[in-house]
N, C-alpha and C positions, 0 to 999 in steps of 0.2 A: 700577823701570825695568829693562829687559832689553836685552842686547846680542847681536847675531848676527853672526858673522863669515863672510863669503863670499869666495871667490877669484874674481877676474874675470881677463879677458885682460890687463889693466894692472896687476894687483896684488891687494891685499885691500881690502874695503869693510866697515867696521863700521856696521851698522844698529842704532839705538837707538830702542827703542819703550817706551811707557809700560807696557804689559803684553804677555803673549805675543800676538803678532799674526800674521796671514797676509793674503793678498790685498791689497786696496786700503789697509788700514791699514799694511801693511808697505811698500808702494810710496811712501806719503806720509811715512813715518818720516824721522827725521834720518839722513843718511848721511855717514860720515867716511872719507876715503881713508886707509888706514894701510899701513905697511911689512910688518906681519905681527903674530903673536900677541903679541910682547913690547910693541910699541906699543899694540896694542888692549888688553892688560891694564893698562897705565899709564893710558889714558884712562878705562877702567872704574873704576879705583881712585879717580881724581880726582873723577870724577862721581857715584860711588856707584852705579854700574851693575852688575847681576849678569851675568856672562858665561853664555851659554846653550849654545852648541854647540862649545865648544872647551876 
């Protein structure tokens, strides 16, 4: 599982995919609102997700 962290107008969103993904697979993946990198790292560690772009 791979995690992508993206900044939006309202904060950060962590997108969790089963494998590296783009397009429709990325849009349909699980999205979690986070406050920043620290919270994203904590969620990734808890779920066994590999951080990709941070």
